[in-house]
All heavy atoms as an XYZ file, in Angstrom:
899
protein
N     -11.299     13.572      4.827
C     -12.171     12.404      4.550
C     -11.278     11.141      4.824
O     -10.309     10.979      4.294
C     -12.573     12.564      3.135
C     -13.404     11.394      2.677
S     -13.957     11.690      0.999
C     -14.644     10.064      0.685
N     -11.929     10.328      5.669
C     -11.150      9.020      6.009
C     -11.552      7.845      5.138
O     -12.664      7.820      4.734
C     -11.411      8.776      7.471
N     -10.632      7.064      4.813
C     -10.990      5.782      4.219
C     -10.263      4.755      5.085
O      -9.693      5.009      6.145
C     -10.366      5.772      2.754
O      -8.885      5.788      2.912
N     -10.367      3.447      4.699
C      -9.834      2.417      5.508
C      -9.290      1.288      4.683
O      -9.750      1.061      3.576
C     -10.953      1.916      6.460
O     -11.928      1.384      5.767
N      -8.309      0.629      5.249
C      -7.754     -0.712      4.739
C      -8.438     -1.750      5.534
O      -8.494     -1.761      6.751
C      -6.297     -0.625      4.883
C      -5.447      0.423      4.120
C      -3.998      0.309      4.516
C      -5.637      0.247      2.682
N      -8.872     -2.708      4.886
C      -9.455     -3.844      5.604
C      -8.528     -5.100      5.625
O      -7.979     -5.396      4.570
C     -10.795     -4.187      4.935
C     -11.840     -3.095      4.971
C     -13.170     -3.746      4.979
N     -14.156     -2.640      4.999
C     -14.651     -2.188      6.097
N     -14.381     -2.702      7.239
N     -15.542     -1.279      6.083
N      -8.367     -5.683      6.785
C      -7.665     -6.861      6.989
C      -8.629     -8.019      7.408
O      -9.324     -7.784      8.320
C      -6.508     -6.633      7.987
O      -5.792     -5.488      7.523
C      -5.604     -7.872      8.097
N      -8.459     -9.151      6.880
C      -9.191    -10.298      7.265
C      -8.492    -10.994      8.384
O      -7.319    -11.306      8.247
C      -9.511    -11.315      6.081
C     -10.513    -10.706      5.037
C     -10.604    -11.680      3.873
C     -11.784    -10.309      5.584
N      -9.217    -11.310      9.426
C      -8.676    -12.048     10.557
C      -9.400    -13.270     10.813
O     -10.596    -13.365     10.813
C      -8.788    -11.233     11.914
C      -8.278     -9.824     11.798
C      -8.229    -11.984     13.046
C      -6.780     -9.717     11.629
N      -8.638    -14.529     10.857
C      -9.348    -15.729     10.975
C     -10.096    -15.833     12.315
O      -9.568    -15.424     13.357
C      -8.315    -16.846     10.903
C      -7.009    -16.095     10.940
C      -7.335    -14.684     10.763
N     -11.307    -16.278     12.263
C     -12.092    -16.566     13.529
C     -12.531    -17.856     13.459
O     -13.422    -18.336     12.679
C     -13.328    -15.564     13.524
C     -14.312    -15.617     14.721
C     -13.655    -15.304     16.046
C     -15.471    -14.780     14.417
N     -11.874    -18.747     14.305
C     -12.278    -20.213     14.248
C     -13.501    -20.449     14.978
O     -13.744    -20.170     16.169
C     -11.107    -21.064     14.859
C     -11.375    -22.516     14.821
C      -9.841    -20.718     14.145
N     -14.520    -21.052     14.219
C     -15.872    -21.454     14.780
C     -15.791    -22.872     15.242
O     -16.512    -23.244     16.161
C     -16.867    -21.230     13.678
C     -17.078    -19.875     13.379
C     -17.948    -19.195     14.461
N     -18.357    -17.856     13.992
C     -18.871    -17.015     14.878
N     -19.162    -17.209     16.078
N     -19.223    -15.843     14.375
N     -15.153    -23.722     14.463
C     -15.095    -25.169     14.861
C     -13.807    -25.720     14.287
O     -13.065    -25.034     13.628
C     -16.289    -25.895     14.220
O     -16.159    -25.999     12.906
N     -13.573    -26.982     14.515
C     -12.352    -27.629     14.017
C     -12.483    -27.839     12.463
O     -11.380    -28.112     11.914
C     -12.074    -28.935     14.766
O     -13.287    -29.832     14.594
C     -11.757    -28.678     16.231
N     -13.644    -27.810     11.926
C     -13.678    -28.096     10.498
C     -13.862    -26.834      9.530
O     -13.734    -26.995      8.389
C     -14.908    -29.023     10.191
O     -16.092    -28.368     10.738
C     -14.697    -30.345     10.966
N     -14.161    -25.748     10.097
C     -14.347    -24.541      9.256
C     -13.798    -23.285      9.899
O     -13.661    -23.179     11.192
C     -15.874    -24.365      8.970
O     -16.536    -23.993     10.129
N     -13.386    -22.412      9.121
C     -12.769    -21.112      9.568
C     -13.642    -20.016      9.010
O     -13.976    -20.030      7.782
C     -11.407    -21.001      9.145
O     -10.641    -22.067      9.689
C     -10.784    -19.646      9.679
N     -14.017    -19.056      9.847
C     -14.790    -17.893      9.308
C     -13.860    -16.717      9.466
O     -12.913    -16.701     10.221
C     -16.034    -17.614     10.112
C     -16.867    -18.843     10.205
C     -18.195    -18.628      9.708
N     -18.925    -19.886      9.821
C     -19.985    -20.120      8.958
N     -20.308    -19.257      8.120
N     -20.596    -21.200      9.037
N     -14.168    -15.617      8.758
C     -13.309    -14.440      8.846
C     -14.060    -13.204      9.213
O     -15.351    -13.094      8.890
C     -12.611    -14.178      7.458
C     -11.633    -15.214      7.054
C     -12.091    -16.381      6.388
C     -10.354    -15.063      7.345
C     -11.155    -17.321      6.042
C      -9.382    -15.999      7.104
C      -9.782    -17.121      6.394
N     -13.596    -12.327      9.841
C     -14.116    -11.013     10.149
C     -13.113     -9.992      9.705
O     -11.913    -10.298      9.532
C     -14.528    -10.832     11.621
C     -13.514    -10.637     12.579
C     -13.071     -9.417     12.906
C     -12.895    -11.795     13.136
C     -12.056     -9.290     13.829
C     -11.868    -11.648     14.036
C     -11.398    -10.389     14.426
N     -13.448     -8.769      9.538
C     -12.489     -7.720      9.173
C     -12.514     -6.549     10.118
O     -13.537     -6.336     10.887
C     -12.865     -7.228      7.730
O     -14.056     -6.568      7.774
N     -11.399     -5.885     10.221
C     -11.278     -4.653     10.951
C     -10.803     -3.610     10.040
O      -9.981     -3.990      9.050
C     -10.501     -4.898     12.279
C      -9.011     -4.942     11.987
C      -8.227     -3.801     12.106
C      -8.413     -6.103     11.780
C      -6.859     -3.887     11.948
C      -6.976     -6.256     11.571
C      -6.332     -5.112     11.679
O      -4.923     -5.105     11.382
N     -10.937     -2.338     10.364
C     -10.412     -1.394      9.595
C      -9.347     -0.582     10.249
O      -9.487     -0.317     11.431
C     -11.543     -0.378      9.176
O     -12.428     -1.089      8.434
N      -8.294     -0.287      9.476
C      -7.250      0.680     10.082
C      -7.447      2.082      9.318
O      -7.390      2.054      8.055
C      -5.865      0.015      9.693
C      -4.643      1.013     10.165
C      -3.409      0.380      9.850
N      -2.366      1.334     10.040
C      -1.114      1.158      9.665
N      -0.713      0.005      9.138
N      -0.234      2.117      9.848
N      -7.703      3.124     10.081
C      -8.025      4.399      9.391
C      -6.749      4.853      8.649
O      -5.621      4.765      9.109
C      -8.360      5.279     10.541
C      -7.787      4.750     11.799
C      -7.800      3.199     11.476
N      -6.975      5.481      7.539
C      -5.893      6.159      6.723
C      -6.546      7.518      6.355
O      -7.690      7.697      6.373
C      -5.516      5.383      5.499
O      -6.652      5.123      4.708
C      -4.874      4.033      5.887
N      -5.698      8.375      5.986
C      -6.088      9.706      5.503
C      -5.701     10.045      4.180
O      -4.632      9.600      3.689
C      -5.557     10.780      6.539
C      -6.220     10.573      7.872
C      -7.380     11.201      8.365
C      -5.795      9.628      8.889
N      -7.594     10.680      9.627
C      -6.712      9.750      9.971
C      -4.817      8.689      9.080
C      -6.711      9.010     11.089
C      -4.674      7.941     10.129
C      -5.543      8.175     11.209
N      -6.514     10.773      3.436
C      -6.180     11.185      2.068
C      -5.367     12.352      1.983
O      -5.268     13.007      0.899
C      -7.498     11.380      1.274
C      -8.200     10.153      1.060
O      -7.651      9.039      0.963
N      -9.578     10.184      0.921
N      -4.697     12.783      2.971
C      -3.834     13.947      3.028
C      -2.428     13.435      2.534
O      -1.832     12.678      3.085
C      -3.708     14.673      4.351
C      -5.062     15.052      4.828
C      -2.672     15.785      4.267
C      -5.189     15.511      6.226
N      -2.006     13.937      1.379
C      -0.675     13.537      0.824
C       0.297     14.600      0.969
O       0.048     15.743      0.578
C      -0.814     13.130     -0.602
C       0.538     12.644     -1.094
C      -1.830     11.941     -0.689
N       1.441     14.377      1.527
C       2.469     15.398      1.722
C       3.807     14.741      1.298
O       4.072     13.512      1.283
C       2.538     15.607      3.248
O       3.790     16.365      3.472
N       4.752     15.568      0.879
C       6.032     15.101      0.395
C       6.786     14.518      1.663
O       7.618     13.601      1.412
C       6.846     16.161     -0.277
O       7.071     17.286      0.683
N       6.537     14.963      2.782
C       7.086     14.376      4.007
C       6.240     13.246      4.443
O       4.986     13.329      4.648
C       7.180     15.414      5.110
N       6.890     11.987      4.660
C       6.095     10.815      5.136
C       5.401     11.103      6.513
O       6.066     11.800      7.303
C       7.140      9.804      5.212
C       8.333     10.228      4.442
C       8.277     11.699      4.491
N       4.222     10.633      6.735
C       3.643     10.632      8.020
C       4.569     10.130      9.113
O       5.266      9.173      8.971
C       2.391      9.844      7.984
C       2.088      9.800      6.480
C       3.381      9.799      5.846
N       4.613     10.805     10.268
C       5.478     10.468     11.407
C       5.148      9.030     11.924
O       5.948      8.425     12.527
C       5.527     11.457     12.476
O       4.140     11.643     12.963
C       6.017     12.712     12.040
N       3.833      8.543     11.711
C       3.473      7.301     12.282
C       4.077      6.155     11.516
O       3.918      4.976     11.910
C       1.953      7.195     12.194
O       1.482      7.249     10.846
N       4.742      6.320     10.326
C       5.260      5.186      9.543
C       6.659      4.747     10.137
O       7.323      5.574     10.590
C       5.475      5.687      8.076
C       4.242      6.074      7.267
C       4.606      6.576      5.888
C       3.216      5.038      7.332
N       6.950      3.502      9.949
C       8.234      3.005     10.345
C       9.211      3.297      9.237
O       8.885      3.841      8.148
C       8.233      1.510     10.619
C       7.981      0.636      9.512
O       8.339      0.980      8.398
N       7.300     -0.540      9.677
N      10.518      3.049      9.427
C      11.533      3.498      8.487
C      11.348      2.918      7.038
O      11.489      3.525      6.083
C      12.966      3.069      9.011
C      13.392      3.929     10.135
C      13.402      5.495      9.881
O      13.908      5.901      8.862
O      12.769      6.153     10.707
N      10.999      1.638      6.982
C      10.817      0.990      5.677
C       9.563      1.629      4.966
O       9.663      1.879      3.802
N       8.475      1.870      5.665
C       7.295      2.502      5.165
C       7.598      3.928      4.702
O       7.189      4.361      3.512
C       6.231      2.602      6.192
C       5.634      1.270      6.507
C       4.691      1.308      7.720
O       4.924      2.196      8.572
O       3.759      0.462      7.771
N       8.462      4.697      5.429
C       8.857      6.050      5.044
C       9.734      6.064      3.858
O       9.491      6.904      2.924
C       9.703      6.690      6.215
C       8.785      7.078      7.393
C       9.663      7.716      8.514
C       8.900      8.115      9.689
N       9.655      8.659     10.778
N      10.554      5.075      3.746
C      11.425      4.993      2.491
C      10.563      4.760      1.179
O      10.701      5.479      0.200
C      12.506      3.852      2.700
C      13.231      3.677      1.486
N      14.307      4.486      1.050
C      13.315      2.712      0.451
C      14.850      4.077     -0.064
N      14.226      2.994     -0.438
N       9.635      3.844      1.268
C       8.747      3.505      0.161
C       7.939      4.676     -0.218
O       7.718      5.148     -1.351
C       7.900      2.261      0.407
C       8.627      0.984      0.568
C       7.655     -0.169      0.701
C       9.603      0.607     -0.695
N       7.359      5.316      0.871
C       6.469      6.486      0.736
C       7.259      7.628      0.019
O       6.707      8.226     -1.040
C       6.018      7.001      2.103
C       5.091      8.156      2.034
C       3.596      7.984      2.236
C       5.521      9.442      1.854
C       2.807      9.054      2.168
C       4.579     10.568      1.809
C       3.301     10.250      2.054
O       2.365     11.350      2.025
N       8.426      7.969      0.408
C       9.252      9.024     -0.194
C       9.520      8.697     -1.682
O       9.423      9.601     -2.550
C      10.531      9.224      0.579
O      10.288      9.636      1.803
N       9.827      7.494     -1.940
C      10.310      7.127     -3.318
C       9.012      7.162     -4.258
O       9.149      7.686     -5.336
C      10.848      5.689     -3.206
C      11.569      5.391     -4.554
C      12.542      4.265     -4.303
C      13.467      4.199     -5.559
N      14.439      3.174     -5.428
N       7.822      6.684     -3.726
C       6.724      6.680     -4.531
C       6.156      8.114     -4.728
O       5.640      8.560     -5.825
C       5.582      5.790     -3.941
C       5.938      4.328     -3.966
C       4.888      3.562     -3.177
C       5.877      3.853     -5.401
N       6.217      8.967     -3.811
C       5.798     10.367     -3.764
C       6.596     11.079     -4.842
O       6.127     11.843     -5.668
C       5.832     11.119     -2.363
C       5.242     12.395     -2.512
C       3.964     12.628     -2.339
C       6.073     13.496     -2.853
C       3.293     13.923     -2.386
C       5.604     14.875     -2.962
C       4.197     15.040     -2.705
N       7.897     10.907     -4.789
C       8.832     11.552     -5.736
C       8.498     11.200     -7.132
O       8.428     11.979     -8.013
C      10.203     11.284     -5.384
C      11.213     11.960     -6.236
C      12.646     11.485     -5.923
O      12.975     11.525     -4.671
O      13.441     11.300     -6.847
N       8.268      9.939     -7.369
C       8.065      9.418     -8.663
C       6.653      9.739     -9.263
O       6.482     10.069    -10.436
C       8.261      7.862     -8.723
C       7.862      7.182     -9.996
C       8.958      7.347    -11.026
C       8.736      6.526    -12.236
N       9.655      6.802    -13.270
N       5.583      9.676     -8.495
C       4.190      9.724     -8.976
C       3.434     11.026     -8.567
O       2.329     11.208     -9.120
C       3.417      8.557     -8.609
C       4.043      7.268     -9.139
C       4.715      6.345     -8.295
C       3.879      7.040    -10.510
C       5.143      5.188     -8.836
C       4.488      5.804    -11.050
C       5.085      4.856    -10.237
N       3.924     11.772     -7.606
C       3.159     13.038     -7.085
C       1.703     12.596     -6.945
O       0.741     13.137     -7.536
C       3.257     14.150     -8.233
C       4.750     14.656     -8.353
C       5.225     15.290     -6.950
O       4.626     16.087     -6.501
N       6.466     14.752     -6.465
N       1.336     11.561     -6.168
C       0.041     11.104     -6.001
C      -0.897     11.981     -5.302
O      -0.498     12.852     -4.501
C       0.217      9.769     -5.213
C       1.407     10.037     -4.335
C       2.347     10.950     -5.191
N      -2.203     11.785     -5.657
C      -3.225     12.526     -4.854
C      -3.633     11.758     -3.583
O      -4.218     12.271     -2.686
C      -4.476     12.760     -5.719
O      -4.957     11.581     -6.217
N      -3.264     10.355     -3.624
C      -3.498      9.509     -2.477
C      -2.318      8.547     -2.397
O      -2.061      7.967     -3.429
C      -4.815      8.782     -2.455
C      -5.071      7.863     -1.328
C      -6.385      7.200     -1.330
C      -6.567      6.411     -0.142
N      -7.877      5.688     -0.189
N      -1.738      8.331     -1.241
C      -0.669      7.392     -1.097
C      -0.713      6.749      0.346
O      -0.696      7.463      1.277
C       0.775      8.090     -1.357
C       1.990      7.198     -1.109
C       1.961      6.066     -2.119
C       3.198      8.107     -1.289
N      -0.816      5.479      0.296
C      -0.814      4.692      1.505
C       0.141      3.536      1.429
O       0.190      2.848      0.487
C      -2.278      4.055      1.772
C      -2.250      3.238      3.055
C      -3.370      5.165      1.879
N       0.985      3.548      2.460
C       2.029      2.453      2.565
C       1.974      1.878      3.942
O       2.020      2.632      4.883
C       3.505      3.143      2.359
C       4.554      2.039      2.539
C       3.614      3.739      0.995
N       1.796      0.621      3.987
C       1.617     -0.092      5.191
C       2.481     -1.348      5.236
O       2.305     -2.244      4.404
C       0.132     -0.440      5.490
C      -0.128     -1.089      6.754
C      -1.555     -1.533      6.961
O      -2.376     -1.344      5.993
O      -1.831     -1.995      8.102
N       3.299     -1.572      6.245
C       3.995     -2.799      6.427
C       3.099     -3.761      7.026
O       2.604     -3.687      8.238
C       5.171     -2.552      7.441
C       6.061     -3.805      7.706
O       5.608     -4.847      7.347
O       7.109     -3.559      8.180
N       2.690     -4.880      6.270
C       1.742     -5.787      6.740
C       2.436     -7.132      7.197
O       1.823     -8.197      7.294
C       0.663     -6.170      5.747
C       1.287     -6.577      4.415
C      -0.295     -4.841      5.552
C       0.164     -6.958      3.332
N       3.750     -7.058      7.381
C       4.473     -8.198      7.734
C       4.727     -8.317      9.257
O       5.399     -9.232      9.770
C       5.936     -8.236      7.103
O       6.616     -7.113      7.562
N       4.159     -7.382     10.006
C       4.344     -7.407     11.439
C       5.572     -6.555     11.912
O       6.021     -6.626     12.988
N       6.050     -5.715     10.996
C       7.121     -4.788     11.304
C       8.466     -5.194     10.829
O       9.485     -4.555     10.921
N       8.609     -6.347     10.172
C       9.994     -6.814      9.710
C      10.272     -6.345      8.230
O      11.450     -6.451      7.812
C      10.116     -8.292      9.744
S       9.122     -9.271      8.540
N       9.312     -5.777      7.569
C       9.636     -5.133      6.267
C       9.644     -6.141      5.094
O      10.128     -5.821      4.047
N       9.078     -7.258      5.331
C       9.044     -8.213      4.206
C       7.845     -8.269      3.279
O       7.778     -8.844      2.281
C       9.343     -9.624      4.766
O       8.203    -10.080      5.508
N       6.798     -7.598      3.760
C       5.478     -7.530      2.986
C       4.869     -6.144      3.202
O       4.694     -5.791      4.357
C       4.594     -8.659      3.570
C       3.289     -8.754      2.725
S       3.450     -9.711      1.320
C       1.785     -9.725      0.694
N       4.457     -5.551      2.118
C       3.837     -4.219      2.216
C       2.531     -4.122      1.371
O       2.419     -4.863      0.397
C       4.800     -3.169      1.653
C       6.001     -2.789      2.492
C       7.101     -3.533      2.402
C       5.922     -1.874      3.467
C       8.250     -3.306      3.115
C       6.939     -1.622      4.306
C       8.190     -2.292      4.107
O       9.295     -2.083      4.955
N       1.582     -3.253      1.891
C       0.504     -2.982      1.116
C       0.585     -1.493      0.730
O       0.830     -0.637      1.573
C      -0.770     -3.197      2.000
C      -2.132     -2.854      1.318
C      -3.291     -3.525      2.093
O      -3.252     -4.665      2.423
N      -4.231     -2.680      2.367
N       0.384     -1.288     -0.614
C       0.645      0.056     -1.133
C      -0.624      0.430     -1.981
O      -1.023     -0.348     -2.839
C       1.906      0.133     -1.993
C       2.111      1.463     -2.694
C       3.093     -0.289     -1.149
N      -1.044      1.599     -1.793
C      -2.195      2.181     -2.607
C      -1.625      3.560     -3.179
O      -1.177      4.434     -2.394
C      -3.432      2.409     -1.714
C      -4.586      2.972     -2.606
C      -5.802      3.137     -1.731
O      -5.844      2.874     -0.491
O      -6.896      3.593     -2.361
N      -1.738      3.692     -4.455
C      -1.293      4.887     -5.140
C      -2.351      5.323     -6.139
O      -2.818      4.660     -6.970
C       0.018      4.703     -5.899
C       0.535      6.051     -6.525
C       1.110      4.001     -5.146
N      -2.753      6.551     -5.907
C      -3.693      7.232     -6.817
C      -2.976      8.363     -7.374
O      -2.529      9.354     -6.774
C      -4.983      7.725     -6.102
C      -6.000      8.410     -7.153
C      -5.703      6.542     -5.464
N      -2.760      8.406     -8.751
C      -1.958      9.364     -9.404
C      -2.428      9.701    -10.835
O      -2.940      8.778    -11.529
C      -0.504      8.928     -9.487
O       0.316      9.767    -10.247
N      -2.294     10.982    -11.247
C      -2.593     11.307    -12.579
C      -1.595     10.563    -13.644
O      -1.891     10.536    -14.809
C      -2.554     12.748    -12.793
O      -1.322     13.318    -12.502
N      -0.526     10.213    -13.187
C       0.440      9.424    -13.970
C      -0.149      8.149    -14.625
O       0.380      7.635    -15.588
C       1.733      9.001    -13.203
O       2.404     10.080    -12.719
N      -1.148      7.615    -13.993
C      -1.709      6.345    -14.488
C      -2.956      6.568    -15.401
O      -3.588      5.631    -15.863
C      -2.348      5.533    -13.233
C      -1.321      5.236    -12.233
C      -1.697      5.335    -10.862
C      -0.038      4.840    -12.646
C      -0.610      4.929     -9.903
C       0.950      4.504    -11.649
C       0.563      4.589    -10.292
N      -3.274      7.836    -15.691
C      -4.347      8.147    -16.715
C      -4.226      7.423    -17.997
O      -3.200      7.312    -18.639
C      -4.425      9.630    -16.921
C      -5.701     10.040    -17.679
C      -5.766     11.522    -17.884
C      -6.972     11.773    -18.650
N      -7.621     12.992    -18.460
N      -5.378      6.784    -18.347
C      -5.548      5.882    -19.622
C      -4.608      4.790    -19.688
O      -4.416      4.189    -20.734
C      -5.272      6.844    -20.831
C      -6.276      7.965    -20.869
O      -7.459      7.789    -20.473
O      -5.936      9.142    -21.299
N      -4.084      4.303    -18.525
C      -3.214      3.078    -18.511
C      -3.963      1.940    -17.945
O      -4.742      2.111    -16.940
C      -1.900      3.344    -17.753
C      -0.988      4.345    -18.297
C       0.181      4.556    -17.383
C      -0.501      3.977    -19.651
N      -3.721      0.681    -18.351
C      -4.359     -0.388    -17.798
C      -3.732     -0.628    -16.431
O      -2.735     -0.169    -16.039
C      -4.103     -1.711    -18.644
O      -2.697     -2.046    -18.593
N      -4.454     -1.435    -15.611
C      -3.927     -1.801    -14.270
C      -2.581     -2.469    -14.305
O      -1.702     -2.205    -13.579
C      -5.027     -2.704    -13.498
C      -4.569     -2.825    -12.005
S      -5.687     -3.915    -11.059
C      -7.256     -3.322    -11.431
N      -2.422     -3.383    -15.292
C      -1.133     -4.059    -15.360
C       0.022     -3.006    -15.671
O       1.057     -3.119    -14.962
C      -1.165     -5.036    -16.491
C       0.204     -5.639    -16.875
C      -2.165     -6.209    -16.212
N      -0.216     -2.074    -16.525
C       0.800     -1.030    -16.775
C       1.032     -0.158    -15.504
O       2.144      0.169    -15.203
C       0.409     -0.163    -17.913
C       0.517     -0.930    -19.300
C       0.195     -0.058    -20.435
C       0.329     -0.974    -21.756
N      -0.019     -0.215    -22.938
N       0.020      0.148    -14.876
C       0.123      0.951    -13.608
C       0.948      0.193    -12.560
O       1.902      0.677    -11.960
C      -1.243      1.218    -12.990
C      -2.091      2.102    -13.764
C      -3.536      2.252    -13.247
O      -3.757      1.990    -12.022
N      -4.440      2.649    -14.104
N       0.713     -1.131    -12.446
C       1.491     -1.926    -11.432
C       2.899     -2.065    -11.807
O       3.838     -2.095    -11.058
C       0.742     -3.321    -11.231
C      -0.454     -3.175    -10.471
N      -0.799     -4.316     -9.703
C      -1.292     -2.279    -10.215
C      -1.953     -4.010     -9.032
N      -2.293     -2.789     -9.339
N       3.084     -2.195    -13.182
C       4.453     -2.209    -13.736
C       5.294     -1.011    -13.369
O       6.483     -1.069    -13.021
C       4.533     -2.484    -15.190
C       4.203     -3.977    -15.594
C       4.253     -4.063    -17.061
N       3.901     -5.513    -17.482
C       3.431     -5.888    -18.613
N       3.235     -4.992    -19.512
N       3.079     -7.171    -18.739
N       4.633      0.157    -13.479
C       5.316      1.372    -13.179
C       5.608      1.441    -11.693
O       6.782      1.888    -11.315
C       4.395      2.595    -13.472
C       4.071      2.826    -14.954
S       2.952      4.106    -15.277
C       3.744      5.557    -14.712
N       4.771      1.026    -10.853
C       5.165      0.939     -9.368
C       6.291     -0.032     -9.172
O       7.194      0.214     -8.394
C       3.871      0.692     -8.520
C       4.349      0.523     -7.094
C       2.846      1.838     -8.699
N       6.092     -1.231     -9.754
C       7.169     -2.248     -9.550
C       8.594     -1.701    -10.107
O       9.573     -1.962     -9.484
C       6.838     -3.532    -10.319
C       5.772     -4.256     -9.687
O       5.551     -4.255     -8.386
N       5.015     -5.106    -10.484
N       8.556     -0.990    -11.179
C       9.821     -0.412    -11.768
C      10.417      0.655    -10.769
O      11.572      0.758    -10.553
C       9.680      0.239    -13.035
C       9.485     -0.854    -14.196
O       9.820     -2.023    -13.912
O       8.965     -0.447    -15.250
N       9.531      1.457    -10.138
C       9.915      2.469     -9.186
C      10.571      1.883     -7.919
O      11.447      2.440     -7.361
C       8.799      3.344     -8.827
N      10.047      0.694     -7.476
C      10.532      0.021     -6.348
C      11.348     -1.229     -6.571
O      11.449     -2.026     -5.772
C       9.324     -0.354     -5.445
C       8.482      0.799     -4.942
C       7.164      0.261     -4.201
C       9.169      1.846     -4.151
N      11.945     -1.339     -7.775
C      12.636     -2.516     -8.246
C      13.649     -3.014     -7.206
O      13.696     -4.201     -6.885
C      13.355     -2.275     -9.502
C      14.024     -3.447    -10.154
C      14.673     -3.103    -11.521
C      13.686     -2.853    -12.484
N      14.218     -2.767    -13.862
N      14.557     -2.137     -6.720
C      15.560     -2.517     -5.775
C      14.977     -2.864     -4.408
O      15.383     -3.911     -3.848
C      16.651     -1.380     -5.534
C      17.540     -1.150     -6.795
C      18.218     -2.452     -7.235
O      18.878     -3.035     -6.314
O      18.204     -2.738     -8.425
N      13.929     -2.199     -3.886
C      13.327     -2.515     -2.685
C      12.568     -3.789     -2.714
O      12.571     -4.576     -1.794
C      12.305     -1.412     -2.352
C      12.969     -0.121     -1.897
C      13.544      0.716     -3.070
O      13.211      0.343     -4.236
O      14.147      1.669     -2.843
N      11.944     -4.133     -3.875
C      11.172     -5.375     -3.966
C      12.068     -6.657     -3.882
O      11.645     -7.658     -3.379
C      10.406     -5.429     -5.296
C       9.157     -4.301     -5.153
C       9.799     -6.768     -5.616
C       8.349     -4.088     -6.435
N      13.329     -6.469     -4.352
C      14.250     -7.545     -4.301
C      14.388     -8.166     -2.860
O      14.606     -9.305     -2.682
C      15.595     -7.190     -4.823
C      15.622     -7.009     -6.215
C      17.109     -6.557     -6.737
C      17.116     -6.282     -8.133
N      18.424     -5.772     -8.609
N      14.242     -7.309     -1.808
C      14.398     -7.691     -0.384
C      13.077     -7.993      0.196
O      13.098     -8.249      1.407
N      11.960     -8.092     -0.545
C      10.623     -8.241      0.091
C      10.173     -9.648     -0.180
O      10.544    -10.307     -1.246
C       9.616     -7.276     -0.543
C       9.804     -5.845     -0.168
S       8.429     -4.953     -0.977
C       9.030     -3.376     -0.852
N       9.299    -10.220      0.656
C       8.534    -11.375      0.363
C       7.447    -11.084     -0.602
O       7.085    -11.979     -1.464
C       8.000    -11.888      1.692
C       7.159    -13.133      1.509
N       7.638    -14.315      1.139
C       5.842    -13.187      1.625
C       6.557    -15.181      1.056
N       5.482    -14.566      1.304
N       6.810    -10.054     -0.522
C       5.774     -9.599     -1.334
C       5.205     -8.193     -1.262
O       5.613     -7.587     -0.227
N       4.393     -7.787     -2.151
C       3.806     -6.417     -2.108
C       2.399     -6.532     -2.672
O       2.225     -7.192     -3.732
C       4.662     -5.415     -2.916
C       4.140     -4.051     -2.658
C       4.828     -5.831     -4.279
C       5.102     -2.948     -3.170
N       1.422     -5.909     -2.109
C       0.073     -5.804     -2.421
C      -0.113     -4.464     -2.963
O      -0.031     -3.499     -2.346
C      -0.913     -6.024     -1.303
C      -1.218     -7.433     -1.042
C      -2.420     -7.385     -0.114
N      -2.146     -8.492      0.918
C      -2.707     -8.586      2.131
N      -3.481     -7.640      2.566
N      -2.433     -9.562      2.879
N      -0.481     -4.371     -4.269
C      -0.620     -3.049     -4.886
C      -2.096     -2.697     -5.210
O      -2.751     -3.611     -5.795
C       0.165     -2.990     -6.187
C       1.715     -2.954     -6.145
C       2.231     -2.913     -7.489
C       2.168     -1.766     -5.315
N      -2.419     -1.507     -4.984
C      -3.738     -0.932     -5.428
C      -3.349      0.318     -6.176
O      -2.759      1.265     -5.569
C      -4.717     -0.730     -4.385
O      -4.943     -1.936     -3.566
C      -6.073     -0.248     -4.876
N      -3.647      0.429     -7.420
C      -3.368      1.679     -8.175
C      -4.721      2.118     -8.793
O      -5.519      1.373     -9.106
C      -2.306      1.496     -9.171
O      -2.706      0.484    -10.134
C      -0.899      1.081     -8.613
N      -4.652      3.515     -9.048
C      -5.842      4.083     -9.690
C      -5.476      5.413    -10.270
O      -4.624      6.166     -9.623
C      -6.916      4.282     -8.689
C      -8.292      4.614     -9.140
C      -9.196      4.713     -7.952
C     -10.590      5.178     -8.406
N     -11.469      5.268     -7.209
N      -6.000      5.826    -11.382
C      -5.760      7.103    -11.957
C      -6.546      8.219    -11.222
O      -7.651      7.953    -10.780
C      -6.157      7.146    -13.360
N      -5.948      9.333    -10.984
C      -6.596     10.435    -10.336
C      -7.733     10.934    -11.213
O      -7.576     10.983    -12.494
C      -5.698     11.603    -10.085
O      -4.651     11.311     -9.259
N      -8.820     11.355    -10.620
C      -9.966     11.893    -11.539
C      -9.650     13.137    -12.163
O      -8.764     13.807    -11.827
C     -11.074     11.979    -10.523
C     -10.585     11.847     -9.177
C      -9.156     11.311     -9.277
């Protein structure tokens, strides 16, 4: 079953306004302890660390900085998040990636408890 990450791309219509359109990058819900071969080194490192910590049912790691490793988009669906608020879920991920986050410009997190 495929899902997608959406990215907004500016589409300039005139000099006074900007409109946006989105495109989807396909991702797959197949989670393995071995990172997908399509990931770059930074993505693989984060993937491995998050997989080890949370044993997720869904894990998506994407370098959204253009390949330099300064900004990542991460989605984690795990039973570890059951009955926890989103803030607590995000804190758990931030704690797991504490050292890595020190070298990043930013991280976009999406977390959810497994059904």
